[in-house]
Each structure stands twice: as structure tokens, then as C-alpha cells.
PyMOL Python script that loads the backbone (N, CA, C, O; Angstrom):
from pymol import cmd

cmd.read_pdbstr("""\
ATOM      1  N   MET A   1       0.868  -1.174   0.000  1.00  0.00           N
ATOM      2  CA  MET A   1       0.000   0.000   0.000  1.00  0.00           C
ATOM      3  C   MET A   1       0.909   1.231   0.000  1.00  0.00           C
ATOM      4  O   MET A   1       1.926   1.249   0.694  1.00  0.00           O
ATOM      5  N   ASN A   2       0.556   2.235  -0.758  1.00  0.00           N
ATOM      6  CA  ASN A   2       1.422   3.396  -0.766  1.00  0.00           C
ATOM      7  C   ASN A   2       1.218   4.223   0.506  1.00  0.00           C
ATOM      8  O   ASN A   2       0.164   4.170   1.141  1.00  0.00           O
ATOM      9  N   GLU A   3       2.244   4.981   0.856  1.00  0.00           N
ATOM     10  CA  GLU A   3       2.245   5.710   2.131  1.00  0.00           C
ATOM     11  C   GLU A   3       1.179   6.796   2.186  1.00  0.00           C
ATOM     12  O   GLU A   3       0.629   7.066   3.253  1.00  0.00           O
ATOM     13  N   THR A   4       0.881   7.421   1.054  1.00  0.00           N
ATOM     14  CA  THR A   4      -0.134   8.476   1.041  1.00  0.00           C
ATOM     15  C   THR A   4      -1.511   7.908   1.356  1.00  0.00           C
ATOM     16  O   THR A   4      -2.249   8.472   2.164  1.00  0.00           O
ATOM     17  N   LEU A   5      -1.856   6.805   0.726  1.00  0.00           N
ATOM     18  CA  LEU A   5      -3.151   6.179   0.992  1.00  0.00           C
ATOM     19  C   LEU A   5      -3.237   5.709   2.443  1.00  0.00           C
ATOM     20  O   LEU A   5      -4.271   5.874   3.090  1.00  0.00           O
ATOM     21  N   ASN A   6      -2.159   5.128   2.952  1.00  0.00           N
ATOM     22  CA  ASN A   6      -2.129   4.677   4.340  1.00  0.00           C
ATOM     23  C   ASN A   6      -2.340   5.854   5.292  1.00  0.00           C
ATOM     24  O   ASN A   6      -3.088   5.740   6.263  1.00  0.00           O
ATOM     25  N   ALA A   7      -1.689   6.975   5.020  1.00  0.00           N
ATOM     26  CA  ALA A   7      -1.849   8.162   5.869  1.00  0.00           C
ATOM     27  C   ALA A   7      -3.290   8.663   5.840  1.00  0.00           C
ATOM     28  O   ALA A   7      -3.826   9.067   6.871  1.00  0.00           O
ATOM     29  N   LEU A   8      -3.916   8.639   4.672  1.00  0.00           N
ATOM     30  CA  LEU A   8      -5.316   9.068   4.567  1.00  0.00           C
ATOM     31  C   LEU A   8      -6.248   8.141   5.347  1.00  0.00           C
ATOM     32  O   LEU A   8      -7.175   8.606   6.010  1.00  0.00           O
ATOM     33  N   ILE A   9      -6.006   6.845   5.269  1.00  0.00           N
ATOM     34  CA  ILE A   9      -6.823   5.881   6.013  1.00  0.00           C
ATOM     35  C   ILE A   9      -6.687   6.126   7.512  1.00  0.00           C
ATOM     36  O   ILE A   9      -7.686   6.167   8.230  1.00  0.00           O
ATOM     37  N   CYS A  10      -5.463   6.287   7.981  1.00  0.00           N
ATOM     38  CA  CYS A  10      -5.229   6.518   9.412  1.00  0.00           C
ATOM     39  C   CYS A  10      -5.847   7.829   9.870  1.00  0.00           C
ATOM     40  O   CYS A  10      -6.450   7.884  10.941  1.00  0.00           O
ATOM     41  N   ARG A  11      -5.709   8.879   9.081  1.00  0.00           N
ATOM     42  CA  ARG A  11      -6.280  10.173   9.467  1.00  0.00           C
ATOM     43  C   ARG A  11      -7.806  10.109   9.507  1.00  0.00           C
ATOM     44  O   ARG A  11      -8.429  10.646  10.423  1.00  0.00           O
ATOM     45  N   HIS A  12      -8.399   9.457   8.521  1.00  0.00           N
ATOM     46  CA  HIS A  12      -9.859   9.340   8.491  1.00  0.00           C
ATOM     47  C   HIS A  12     -10.364   8.532   9.697  1.00  0.00           C
ATOM     48  O   HIS A  12     -11.355   8.900  10.327  1.00  0.00           O
ATOM     49  N   ALA A  13      -9.676   7.440  10.006  1.00  0.00           N
ATOM     50  CA  ALA A  13     -10.068   6.629  11.167  1.00  0.00           C
ATOM     51  C   ALA A  13      -9.978   7.448  12.444  1.00  0.00           C
ATOM     52  O   ALA A  13     -10.875   7.380  13.284  1.00  0.00           O
ATOM     53  N   ARG A  14      -8.920   8.212  12.604  1.00  0.00           N
ATOM     54  CA  ARG A  14      -8.755   9.047  13.806  1.00  0.00           C
ATOM     55  C   ARG A  14      -9.852  10.099  13.886  1.00  0.00           C
ATOM     56  O   ARG A  14     -10.416  10.330  14.955  1.00  0.00           O
ATOM     57  N   ASN A  15     -10.155  10.733  12.767  1.00  0.00           N
ATOM     58  CA  ASN A  15     -11.220  11.742  12.754  1.00  0.00           C
ATOM     59  C   ASN A  15     -12.568  11.138  13.137  1.00  0.00           C
ATOM     60  O   ASN A  15     -13.348  11.766  13.853  1.00  0.00           O
ATOM     61  N   LEU A  16     -12.847   9.923  12.666  1.00  0.00           N
ATOM     62  CA  LEU A  16     -14.095   9.251  13.041  1.00  0.00           C
ATOM     63  C   LEU A  16     -14.138   8.974  14.541  1.00  0.00           C
ATOM     64  O   LEU A  16     -15.171   9.171  15.181  1.00  0.00           O
ATOM     65  N   LEU A  17     -13.025   8.518  15.098  1.00  0.00           N
ATOM     66  CA  LEU A  17     -12.972   8.247  16.538  1.00  0.00           C
ATOM     67  C   LEU A  17     -13.170   9.526  17.348  1.00  0.00           C
ATOM     68  O   LEU A  17     -13.916   9.532  18.328  1.00  0.00           O
ATOM     69  N   LEU A  18     -12.509  10.602  16.943  1.00  0.00           N
ATOM     70  CA  LEU A  18     -12.650  11.873  17.660  1.00  0.00           C
ATOM     71  C   LEU A  18     -14.089  12.370  17.600  1.00  0.00           C
ATOM     72  O   LEU A  18     -14.605  12.905  18.581  1.00  0.00           O
ATOM     73  N   ALA A  19     -14.733  12.196  16.459  1.00  0.00           N
ATOM     74  CA  ALA A  19     -16.128  12.628  16.311  1.00  0.00           C
ATOM     75  C   ALA A  19     -17.061  11.833  17.218  1.00  0.00           C
ATOM     76  O   ALA A  19     -18.151  12.300  17.549  1.00  0.00           O
ATOM     77  N   GLN A  20     -16.642  10.638  17.621  1.00  0.00           N
ATOM     78  CA  GLN A  20     -17.447   9.802  18.512  1.00  0.00           C
ATOM     79  C   GLN A  20     -17.081   9.997  19.977  1.00  0.00           C
ATOM     80  O   GLN A  20     -17.558   9.261  20.841  1.00  0.00           O
ATOM     81  N   GLY A  21     -16.235  10.984  20.261  1.00  0.00           N
ATOM     82  CA  GLY A  21     -15.928  11.298  21.650  1.00  0.00           C
ATOM     83  C   GLY A  21     -14.630  10.730  22.191  1.00  0.00           C
ATOM     84  O   GLY A  21     -14.356  10.849  23.386  1.00  0.00           O
ATOM     85  N   TRP A  22     -13.825  10.115  21.336  1.00  0.00           N
ATOM     86  CA  TRP A  22     -12.540   9.610  21.811  1.00  0.00           C
ATOM     87  C   TRP A  22     -11.636  10.795  22.133  1.00  0.00           C
ATOM     88  O   TRP A  22     -11.790  11.860  21.535  1.00  0.00           O
ATOM     89  N   PRO A  23     -10.692  10.634  23.068  1.00  0.00           N
ATOM     90  CA  PRO A  23      -9.821  11.746  23.461  1.00  0.00           C
ATOM     91  C   PRO A  23      -8.883  12.190  22.340  1.00  0.00           C
ATOM     92  O   PRO A  23      -8.557  11.419  21.437  1.00  0.00           O
ATOM     93  N   GLU A  24      -8.467  13.422  22.420  1.00  0.00           N
ATOM     94  CA  GLU A  24      -7.563  14.015  21.433  1.00  0.00           C
ATOM     95  C   GLU A  24      -6.247  13.231  21.334  1.00  0.00           C
ATOM     96  O   GLU A  24      -5.604  13.232  20.284  1.00  0.00           O
ATOM     97  N   GLU A  25      -5.851  12.571  22.409  1.00  0.00           N
ATOM     98  CA  GLU A  25      -4.586  11.827  22.436  1.00  0.00           C
ATOM     99  C   GLU A  25      -4.647  10.512  21.663  1.00  0.00           C
ATOM    100  O   GLU A  25      -3.656   9.783  21.620  1.00  0.00           O
ATOM    101  N   THR A  26      -5.778  10.195  21.057  1.00  0.00           N
ATOM    102  CA  THR A  26      -5.929   8.954  20.296  1.00  0.00           C
ATOM    103  C   THR A  26      -4.982   8.957  19.096  1.00  0.00           C
ATOM    104  O   THR A  26      -4.889   9.945  18.368  1.00  0.00           O
ATOM    105  N   ASP A  27      -4.283   7.839  18.903  1.00  0.00           N
ATOM    106  CA  ASP A  27      -3.358   7.716  17.784  1.00  0.00           C
ATOM    107  C   ASP A  27      -3.744   6.489  16.959  1.00  0.00           C
ATOM    108  O   ASP A  27      -4.104   5.448  17.508  1.00  0.00           O
ATOM    109  N   VAL A  28      -3.668   6.621  15.664  1.00  0.00           N
ATOM    110  CA  VAL A  28      -3.990   5.522  14.752  1.00  0.00           C
ATOM    111  C   VAL A  28      -2.764   5.272  13.878  1.00  0.00           C
ATOM    112  O   VAL A  28      -2.147   6.210  13.371  1.00  0.00           O
ATOM    113  N   ASP A  29      -2.422   4.002  13.710  1.00  0.00           N
ATOM    114  CA  ASP A  29      -1.230   3.660  12.949  1.00  0.00           C
ATOM    115  C   ASP A  29      -1.442   2.312  12.265  1.00  0.00           C
ATOM    116  O   ASP A  29      -2.273   1.510  12.691  1.00  0.00           O
ATOM    117  N   GLN A  30      -0.686   2.079  11.208  1.00  0.00           N
ATOM    118  CA  GLN A  30      -0.685   0.761  10.575  1.00  0.00           C
ATOM    119  C   GLN A  30       0.599   0.067  11.004  1.00  0.00           C
ATOM    120  O   GLN A  30       1.693   0.517  10.665  1.00  0.00           O
ATOM    121  N   ARG A  31       0.470  -1.019  11.742  1.00  0.00           N
ATOM    122  CA  ARG A  31       1.642  -1.720  12.273  1.00  0.00           C
ATOM    123  C   ARG A  31       2.106  -2.881  11.408  1.00  0.00           C
ATOM    124  O   ARG A  31       3.271  -3.271  11.488  1.00  0.00           O
ATOM    125  N   ASN A  32       1.244  -3.435  10.599  1.00  0.00           N
ATOM    126  CA  ASN A  32       1.619  -4.603   9.814  1.00  0.00           C
ATOM    127  C   ASN A  32       1.374  -4.340   8.331  1.00  0.00           C
ATOM    128  O   ASN A  32       0.236  -4.415   7.868  1.00  0.00           O
ATOM    129  N   PRO A  33       2.434  -4.034   7.585  1.00  0.00           N
ATOM    130  CA  PRO A  33       2.270  -3.726   6.160  1.00  0.00           C
ATOM    131  C   PRO A  33       1.764  -4.910   5.336  1.00  0.00           C
ATOM    132  O   PRO A  33       1.371  -4.733   4.183  1.00  0.00           O
ATOM    133  N   ASN A  34       1.770  -6.106   5.906  1.00  0.00           N
ATOM    134  CA  ASN A  34       1.247  -7.267   5.184  1.00  0.00           C
ATOM    135  C   ASN A  34      -0.274  -7.267   5.116  1.00  0.00           C
ATOM    136  O   ASN A  34      -0.860  -8.052   4.370  1.00  0.00           O
ATOM    137  N   TYR A  35      -0.915  -6.397   5.885  1.00  0.00           N
ATOM    138  CA  TYR A  35      -2.377  -6.300   5.904  1.00  0.00           C
ATOM    139  C   TYR A  35      -2.793  -4.861   5.599  1.00  0.00           C
ATOM    140  O   TYR A  35      -3.130  -4.117   6.520  1.00  0.00           O
ATOM    141  N   PRO A  36      -2.779  -4.456   4.337  1.00  0.00           N
ATOM    142  CA  PRO A  36      -3.120  -3.078   3.972  1.00  0.00           C
ATOM    143  C   PRO A  36      -4.502  -2.682   4.485  1.00  0.00           C
ATOM    144  O   PRO A  36      -5.473  -3.426   4.350  1.00  0.00           O
ATOM    145  N   GLY A  37      -4.561  -1.508   5.067  1.00  0.00           N
ATOM    146  CA  GLY A  37      -5.836  -0.986   5.553  1.00  0.00           C
ATOM    147  C   GLY A  37      -6.156  -1.374   6.980  1.00  0.00           C
ATOM    148  O   GLY A  37      -7.033  -0.765   7.594  1.00  0.00           O
ATOM    149  N   TRP A  38      -5.473  -2.371   7.532  1.00  0.00           N
ATOM    150  CA  TRP A  38      -5.691  -2.738   8.931  1.00  0.00           C
ATOM    151  C   TRP A  38      -4.977  -1.711   9.792  1.00  0.00           C
ATOM    152  O   TRP A  38      -3.825  -1.366   9.528  1.00  0.00           O
ATOM    153  N   ILE A  39      -5.649  -1.229  10.805  1.00  0.00           N
ATOM    154  CA  ILE A  39      -5.072  -0.182  11.641  1.00  0.00           C
ATOM    155  C   ILE A  39      -5.026  -0.622  13.101  1.00  0.00           C
ATOM    156  O   ILE A  39      -5.733  -1.539  13.519  1.00  0.00           O
ATOM    157  N   SER A  40      -4.183   0.052  13.853  1.00  0.00           N
ATOM    158  CA  SER A  40      -4.107  -0.123  15.300  1.00  0.00           C
ATOM    159  C   SER A  40      -4.474   1.204  15.937  1.00  0.00           C
ATOM    160  O   SER A  40      -4.100   2.266  15.441  1.00  0.00           O
ATOM    161  N   ILE A  41      -5.212   1.137  17.042  1.00  0.00           N
ATOM    162  CA  ILE A  41      -5.651   2.343  17.743  1.00  0.00           C
ATOM    163  C   ILE A  41      -5.000   2.339  19.116  1.00  0.00           C
ATOM    164  O   ILE A  41      -5.066   1.347  19.842  1.00  0.00           O
ATOM    165  N   TYR A  42      -4.372   3.450  19.465  1.00  0.00           N
ATOM    166  CA  TYR A  42      -3.678   3.574  20.737  1.00  0.00           C
ATOM    167  C   TYR A  42      -4.231   4.770  21.498  1.00  0.00           C
ATOM    168  O   TYR A  42      -4.328   5.874  20.962  1.00  0.00           O
ATOM    169  N   VAL A  43      -4.594   4.532  22.756  1.00  0.00           N
ATOM    170  CA  VAL A  43      -5.071   5.628  23.602  1.00  0.00           C
ATOM    171  C   VAL A  43      -5.005   5.171  25.055  1.00  0.00           C
ATOM    172  O   VAL A  43      -5.233   3.999  25.352  1.00  0.00           O
ATOM    173  N   ARG A  44      -4.694   6.093  25.952  1.00  0.00           N
ATOM    174  CA  ARG A  44      -4.740   5.806  27.387  1.00  0.00           C
ATOM    175  C   ARG A  44      -6.037   6.360  27.933  1.00  0.00           C
ATOM    176  O   ARG A  44      -6.381   7.520  27.707  1.00  0.00           O
ATOM    177  N   LEU A  45      -6.755   5.509  28.659  1.00  0.00           N
ATOM    178  CA  LEU A  45      -8.030   5.919  29.232  1.00  0.00           C
ATOM    179  C   LEU A  45      -8.025   5.647  30.728  1.00  0.00           C
ATOM    180  O   LEU A  45      -7.675   4.551  31.165  1.00  0.00           O
ATOM    181  N   ASP A  46      -8.415   6.647  31.513  1.00  0.00           N
ATOM    182  CA  ASP A  46      -8.637   6.385  32.930  1.00  0.00           C
ATOM    183  C   ASP A  46     -10.043   5.801  33.071  1.00  0.00           C
ATOM    184  O   ASP A  46     -10.803   5.772  32.103  1.00  0.00           O
ATOM    185  N   ALA A  47     -10.383   5.344  34.255  1.00  0.00           N
ATOM    186  CA  ALA A  47     -11.666   4.657  34.465  1.00  0.00           C
ATOM    187  C   ALA A  47     -12.870   5.514  34.072  1.00  0.00           C
ATOM    188  O   ALA A  47     -13.749   5.018  33.367  1.00  0.00           O
ATOM    189  N   PRO A  48     -12.948   6.787  34.500  1.00  0.00           N
ATOM    190  CA  PRO A  48     -14.120   7.583  34.111  1.00  0.00           C
ATOM    191  C   PRO A  48     -14.233   7.796  32.597  1.00  0.00           C
ATOM    192  O   PRO A  48     -15.333   7.774  32.043  1.00  0.00           O
ATOM    193  N   ARG A  49     -13.109   7.998  31.944  1.00  0.00           N
ATOM    194  CA  ARG A  49     -13.138   8.216  30.493  1.00  0.00           C
ATOM    195  C   ARG A  49     -13.547   6.942  29.754  1.00  0.00           C
ATOM    196  O   ARG A  49     -14.303   6.996  28.784  1.00  0.00           O
ATOM    197  N   LEU A  50     -13.045   5.798  30.218  1.00  0.00           N
ATOM    198  CA  LEU A  50     -13.443   4.520  29.628  1.00  0.00           C
ATOM    199  C   LEU A  50     -14.936   4.289  29.833  1.00  0.00           C
ATOM    200  O   LEU A  50     -15.635   3.864  28.913  1.00  0.00           O
ATOM    201  N   ALA A  51     -15.417   4.569  31.028  1.00  0.00           N
ATOM    202  CA  ALA A  51     -16.845   4.402  31.316  1.00  0.00           C
ATOM    203  C   ALA A  51     -17.684   5.281  30.401  1.00  0.00           C
ATOM    204  O   ALA A  51     -18.696   4.829  29.865  1.00  0.00           O
ATOM    205  N   THR A  52     -17.276   6.525  30.217  1.00  0.00           N
ATOM    206  CA  THR A  52     -18.018   7.446  29.350  1.00  0.00           C
ATOM    207  C   THR A  52     -18.067   6.929  27.917  1.00  0.00           C
ATOM    208  O   THR A  52     -19.124   6.948  27.286  1.00  0.00           O
ATOM    209  N   LEU A  53     -16.932   6.467  27.403  1.00  0.00           N
ATOM    210  CA  LEU A  53     -16.908   5.936  26.036  1.00  0.00           C
ATOM    211  C   LEU A  53     -17.817   4.720  25.893  1.00  0.00           C
ATOM    212  O   LEU A  53     -18.538   4.598  24.903  1.00  0.00           O
ATOM    213  N   LEU A  54     -17.787   3.822  26.870  1.00  0.00           N
ATOM    214  CA  LEU A  54     -18.632   2.625  26.793  1.00  0.00           C
ATOM    215  C   LEU A  54     -20.110   2.977  26.873  1.00  0.00           C
ATOM    216  O   LEU A  54     -20.927   2.432  26.130  1.00  0.00           O
ATOM    217  N   ILE A  55     -20.446   3.881  27.766  1.00  0.00           N
ATOM    218  CA  ILE A  55     -21.844   4.298  27.908  1.00  0.00           C
ATOM    219  C   ILE A  55     -22.334   4.960  26.625  1.00  0.00           C
ATOM    220  O   ILE A  55     -23.420   4.651  26.136  1.00  0.00           O
ATOM    221  N   ASN A  56     -21.530   5.872  26.082  1.00  0.00           N
ATOM    222  CA  ASN A  56     -21.914   6.555  24.842  1.00  0.00           C
ATOM    223  C   ASN A  56     -22.023   5.569  23.682  1.00  0.00           C
ATOM    224  O   ASN A  56     -22.909   5.694  22.836  1.00  0.00           O
ATOM    225  N   ARG A  57     -21.131   4.602  23.646  1.00  0.00           N
ATOM    226  CA  ARG A  57     -21.129   3.621  22.557  1.00  0.00           C
ATOM    227  C   ARG A  57     -22.394   2.763  22.575  1.00  0.00           C
ATOM    228  O   ARG A  57     -22.843   2.289  21.531  1.00  0.00           O
ATOM    229  N   HIS A  58     -22.958   2.571  23.750  1.00  0.00           N
ATOM    230  CA  HIS A  58     -24.172   1.761  23.891  1.00  0.00           C
ATOM    231  C   HIS A  58     -25.436   2.612  23.962  1.00  0.00           C
ATOM    232  O   HIS A  58     -26.502   2.111  24.319  1.00  0.00           O
ATOM    233  N   GLY A  59     -25.324   3.880  23.629  1.00  0.00           N
ATOM    234  CA  GLY A  59     -26.500   4.747  23.626  1.00  0.00           C
ATOM    235  C   GLY A  59     -27.103   4.944  25.009  1.00  0.00           C
ATOM    236  O   GLY A  59     -28.291   5.240  25.135  1.00  0.00           O
ATOM    237  N   GLY A  60     -26.286   4.780  26.047  1.00  0.00           N
ATOM    238  CA  GLY A  60     -26.761   4.989  27.412  1.00  0.00           C
ATOM    239  C   GLY A  60     -27.495   3.802  28.005  1.00  0.00           C
ATOM    240  O   GLY A  60     -27.834   3.820  29.188  1.00  0.00           O
ATOM    241  N   VAL A  61     -27.752   2.765  27.207  1.00  0.00           N
ATOM    242  CA  VAL A  61     -28.457   1.573  27.701  1.00  0.00           C
ATOM    243  C   VAL A  61     -27.460   0.414  27.711  1.00  0.00           C
ATOM    244  O   VAL A  61     -27.156  -0.167  26.670  1.00  0.00           O
ATOM    245  N   LEU A  62     -26.963   0.093  28.890  1.00  0.00           N
ATOM    246  CA  LEU A  62     -25.935  -0.930  29.003  1.00  0.00           C
ATOM    247  C   LEU A  62     -26.508  -2.280  29.405  1.00  0.00           C
ATOM    248  O   LEU A  62     -27.472  -2.349  30.169  1.00  0.00           O
ATOM    249  N   PRO A  63     -25.916  -3.352  28.891  1.00  0.00           N
ATOM    250  CA  PRO A  63     -26.272  -4.670  29.410  1.00  0.00           C
ATOM    251  C   PRO A  63     -25.915  -4.714  30.903  1.00  0.00           C
ATOM    252  O   PRO A  63     -24.931  -4.099  31.313  1.00  0.00           O
ATOM    253  N   PRO A  64     -26.684  -5.418  31.705  1.00  0.00           N
ATOM    254  CA  PRO A  64     -26.459  -5.422  33.155  1.00  0.00           C
ATOM    255  C   PRO A  64     -25.032  -5.782  33.569  1.00  0.00           C
ATOM    256  O   PRO A  64     -24.484  -5.163  34.482  1.00  0.00           O
ATOM    257  N   LEU A  65     -24.428  -6.760  32.921  1.00  0.00           N
ATOM    258  CA  LEU A  65     -23.075  -7.162  33.286  1.00  0.00           C
ATOM    259  C   LEU A  65     -22.074  -6.038  33.031  1.00  0.00           C
ATOM    260  O   LEU A  65     -21.179  -5.809  33.845  1.00  0.00           O
ATOM    261  N   LEU A  66     -22.217  -5.341  31.916  1.00  0.00           N
ATOM    262  CA  LEU A  66     -21.329  -4.223  31.608  1.00  0.00           C
ATOM    263  C   LEU A  66     -21.574  -3.061  32.568  1.00  0.00           C
ATOM    264  O   LEU A  66     -20.622  -2.425  33.018  1.00  0.00           O
ATOM    265  N   ALA A  67     -22.824  -2.780  32.885  1.00  0.00           N
ATOM    266  CA  ALA A  67     -23.144  -1.711  33.835  1.00  0.00           C
ATOM    267  C   ALA A  67     -22.523  -2.006  35.195  1.00  0.00           C
ATOM    268  O   ALA A  67     -21.984  -1.107  35.842  1.00  0.00           O
ATOM    269  N   SER A  68     -22.595  -3.247  35.624  1.00  0.00           N
ATOM    270  CA  SER A  68     -22.008  -3.642  36.905  1.00  0.00           C
ATOM    271  C   SER A  68     -20.488  -3.488  36.882  1.00  0.00           C
ATOM    272  O   SER A  68     -19.897  -3.011  37.851  1.00  0.00           O
ATOM    273  N   ALA A  69     -19.861  -3.887  35.786  1.00  0.00           N
ATOM    274  CA  ALA A  69     -18.406  -3.763  35.662  1.00  0.00           C
ATOM    275  C   ALA A  69     -17.981  -2.301  35.688  1.00  0.00           C
ATOM    276  O   ALA A  69     -16.974  -1.963  36.310  1.00  0.00           O
ATOM    277  N   ILE A  70     -18.726  -1.438  35.029  1.00  0.00           N
ATOM    278  CA  ILE A  70     -18.404  -0.006  35.022  1.00  0.00           C
ATOM    279  C   ILE A  70     -18.550   0.574  36.421  1.00  0.00           C
ATOM    280  O   ILE A  70     -17.727   1.387  36.841  1.00  0.00           O
ATOM    281  N   GLN A  71     -19.582   0.168  37.145  1.00  0.00           N
ATOM    282  CA  GLN A  71     -19.764   0.658  38.515  1.00  0.00           C
ATOM    283  C   GLN A  71     -18.593   0.241  39.397  1.00  0.00           C
ATOM    284  O   GLN A  71     -18.107   1.043  40.194  1.00  0.00           O
ATOM    285  N   ARG A  72     -18.139  -0.987  39.269  1.00  0.00           N
ATOM    286  CA  ARG A  72     -16.985  -1.442  40.059  1.00  0.00           C
ATOM    287  C   ARG A  72     -15.721  -0.698  39.643  1.00  0.00           C
ATOM    288  O   ARG A  72     -14.915  -0.313  40.490  1.00  0.00           O
ATOM    289  N   LEU A  73     -15.551  -0.499  38.350  1.00  0.00           N
ATOM    290  CA  LEU A  73     -14.364   0.168  37.830  1.00  0.00           C
ATOM    291  C   LEU A  73     -14.269   1.612  38.310  1.00  0.00           C
ATOM    292  O   LEU A  73     -13.187   2.089  38.652  1.00  0.00           O
ATOM    293  N   THR A  74     -15.392   2.297  38.333  1.00  0.00           N
ATOM    294  CA  THR A  74     -15.390   3.715  38.710  1.00  0.00           C
ATOM    295  C   THR A  74     -15.643   3.931  40.195  1.00  0.00           C
ATOM    296  O   THR A  74     -15.581   5.061  40.679  1.00  0.00           O
ATOM    297  N   GLY A  75     -15.930   2.846  40.925  1.00  0.00           N
ATOM    298  CA  GLY A  75     -16.171   2.972  42.358  1.00  0.00           C
ATOM    299  C   GLY A  75     -17.525   3.553  42.695  1.00  0.00           C
ATOM    300  O   GLY A  75     -17.705   4.134  43.765  1.00  0.00           O
ATOM    301  N   THR A  76     -18.488   3.401  41.788  1.00  0.00           N
ATOM    302  CA  THR A  76     -19.823   3.970  42.022  1.00  0.00           C
ATOM    303  C   THR A  76     -20.847   2.900  42.351  1.00  0.00           C
ATOM    304  O   THR A  76     -22.045   3.180  42.391  1.00  0.00           O
ATOM    305  N   GLY A  77     -20.398   1.691  42.584  1.00  0.00           N
ATOM    306  CA  GLY A  77     -21.386   0.659  42.863  1.00  0.00           C
ATOM    307  C   GLY A  77     -20.892  -0.406  43.781  1.00  0.00           C
ATOM    308  O   GLY A  77     -21.630  -1.339  44.098  1.00  0.00           O
TER     309      GLY A  77
END
""", "prot")
cmd.dss("prot")
cmd.show_as("cartoon", "prot")
cmd.util.cbc("prot")
cmd.orient("prot")
């Protein structure tokens, strides 16, 4: 895959993640040139930020097991 196309794929993926509420520190990269278009996503999340992303990803309606795990993770349950 040429480097320009790879850069466009990574930038587009990062922009999509940011639009969905991922932190600005999110990084997208292609680690394995044998799989063109496959990307890796790197970001550090503390417990509250991870909880927010999971809740938003599920439209605010979480399966009970996930809701329980988030409560334990954030110390709210």
C-alpha cells in the first residue's frame, strides 16, 4: 500500500474516533504492512473516560453485566 493512501486511512479513522468522543490523544497507525488498511488504535483511558466511552457507545443503555463492571471500575457501585 502506498504511504499516502495509508496516511489518509489513518487520518480518516482518527477523525471518526474523535467525532465519537474519543480523546484528542488517540493515535492511529498501521503496524503490519502485510495487511493493507488494517489499523491499530492507541489511547490511554482512565476509568471515568473509559466508562463514558462505553456508555456513549451503547446509547446509554448498558447490558447489566457491563453496567455492573463499570460501577466497580469507577467505584460507584
